[in-house]
Each structure stands twice: as C-alpha cells, then as structure tokens.
N, C-alpha and C positions, 0 to 999 in steps of 0.2 A: 867209356865215360859213364859215370854214375848219373842217377836221375836229378840229384840236387844240383850238381854242376851244369848239366844240360838245361834244366829248368832256369837257372839263373842267367846262363848264356842267351837263351831265346828271349827271356823277359827283358834283358838289356837291349837286344835288337828291336824288339817291339816298341820299347820306350823311346827309341830314336827314330821312329817312323814319322816323317812330317805329317801334321794334322790334315793337310789338303789331300796328301797321297792316301792317308788312312781313311778319309771320308770317301774318296774315289773307289777304294778297295771294299769299304762297307756297302756302298751302293751296288757294285758288281755282285757281291755275295747276296744282298737283299733280292736283287732281280733273279738270281738263280734260285733262290729259296721259294719265291712266290710262283716260280714256273715249274718247280719240281713235281714230278708225277706222284710220288708218295705223299707229299704235303697237300697237293691239290685233292686228293681222294681221302684225306684224313678228316675225321670229325673231332678227335681228341689229341691235341698236341702239347707235349711238355717242352718248354723252352727255358733255358737259363736267362736270367736278366743280366745283361753284360755289365761289367765295371772295368775300371782302369783302361788297359790297352787291349782288351778282348775285342773280338768282332762285335760291333754294335748291334744288338738284337731288339732295341727298343722300338724302332720303326716297324720291324717284322711283327712283333708282339701286337702292336696297335693295328697293324693290317689284319691279323688274325681275328682280333676282337671286333673290328668293324665288319668283317665278313662272317660273323656268327660262328666262328670256329671255337670250340671249348678249348681254353688255354689253361694250362697247369704249370706252375713254376716250382722249382725245388725250394724246400725250406730245410735248413740244417738243424737237426736236434743234437746240439753239442754235448748235452749231458749223456745221452745214449750213443752218440757218434753214428747216427744214421741220417739219411736224407729221406724226407717225406715229400709229397706233392700237395699243393694246395690250388684249388681252382681260383682263377683270376677273372674278375669281371670288368675291371677298369684299372688303368695305370694309376689312378688316384688312390687306390687301395694300398699302395706301397710305401714303405719307409726303410731307412737304413738298418740293416740287421747285422748277423754273424759275418765277419770278415768284411764289413762295410759293403755288403751286397744288399740290394734292394729286395725286401721281403714283405709279405703282407702284414699290415698293422694287425694286432692281436684280434680286433673284432672282425677281421676279414679272413681269418685263417679257416679254410674249408678243406680239411684233410680228405683225400680221396685214395681209392684203391689203384695202384699202378697197372693192374691188369687191364683197365680200360683204355690205356694209351695206344694210339696208332703209330705215332712218331715221337722220337725223343731227340731234340736238338741239343747236341753235346759239346761243351767247351774243352779246351785242352790247351796246355802250353805248347805241346809239340806232338805231332802225329807221325806215323811212319807209313810206308807204302803198303804195308799189310793191315793198315787200319788201327794199329795199337796207338794208345795215347799215353802221354804223361801229363797229369793234371798238376794241381797245386800241392799234392802230397797227403791229402786226407783220406783218399780211397773211397770217397762217398760214392762216386759213379760206378766204380767196380762192384761194390756191395749192392748198389741199386740194380745193375744190369744182371745180378745173380738171382734176383727175385724169381721164384719158381714159375709162375704162369705169365711172365712178361713176354709179350709177343711183338712189341713195338719195334719198328725200324729205328736203329740208332744212327743218326746222322751227325757226324763231326763237322764243325765249321771253324775255319781258321784262315789266316793269310798264308800265302804260298811260302813265306819265310819260315813258317812253322812246320813244314814238312821235310823230313829227312829219310834216308834209306831205311834205317832201323833205329828203334828206340830200345833201351834197356827194359826187360820184361820180367815179371814175376809170374809164378804159377796162378795167382788169383786175378791177374790182369785180364780183362775181357775187351776185345776190339769192337769198334763201331762197325756198321755194315758198310758204310762208305763215307767219303768226305767231300764237303763242298767248300771251295776256296775261291780267291779272286783269280 
C-alpha cells in the first residue's frame, strides 16, 4: 500500500470516530502524557498544536505552560519548506496559520534552536510497531529529526486505530523513539 492511500484510509477512520469516544481517548492519552517519565523530567518540550481529527494536545500544552515547562511549537516556513520552533508563553498568542494549524501571531514568533529540546511530541496519520510514521506528506518532521545536534526524545501520539504492523518507508524516514496511544 502506498503512503497516499494509507493516509486517506486512516483519515477516513479518524473522521468517523464518535466525538464522545474521541474525547475519552484524548483524556487517556493526556493522562499518559502527564505521567510519562521523559516528560516529567523535561524542561523544554516541543508539541504540535492539534487540529482536525488529531489527538487533542491543547489541554496538554496548557498543562505544561501552567507548570512552568518551556513549550515550543512547530511553525512551518512554507517558502523554504522547513519547520522551525517558536517558544509559546500563552495559548492566546496563537492564530490560524499554514494548513489551518494554530501558530504564533507574528508578534509572538520567537524562533529557537532545536538543540535545547528534551522531548518532541510528534503527530502522525499512522504509525507502525517499529515506530515509523506517515504524516501528512510534507516531510517536515523527518527533516527536523535529522538536525545534527538534536538529542530530544521523539514521542509519537495517536489513537490505537492509527497503529499498524508496518508502514511504507523511504530512506529519509526517521522513527520516533516510542508511541503513546489510548
């Protein structure tokens, strides 16, 4: 199966999950995230700001901010086709950006060096048992993961419906260290 078909099939499944079931799954994942040892010991965490049918990360990000953890969110530089990170101090600093994803308003963009990160909470459309992922097709996370001095733990988050035995892989694909799911 190719990545495009796989991506579309999984997105259809996610779109059909009942909202109450999704909320329950999100709460289970949130509980696992806040009790995770790597996250508990981290000072600098990058986390995607969820949209559409992704695992909801808004509550988790707010929890980190409330507990004085440095939060960094991805911002896409579509012109140069790279992903940077920006320090987030408040959820109120966000507005809709590239791909309709919440990003910092221009006056709140604080680009930082990825080498400071301890943990990266990583989205994906589908993951496999070897921790490889298929994203939305931009290759932004694989490029980001290949940054030379990046030492952060890469944690994928997803619903169990998004995990399969094996996903199609390319030479440039980089797996996460492990996956947290409902």
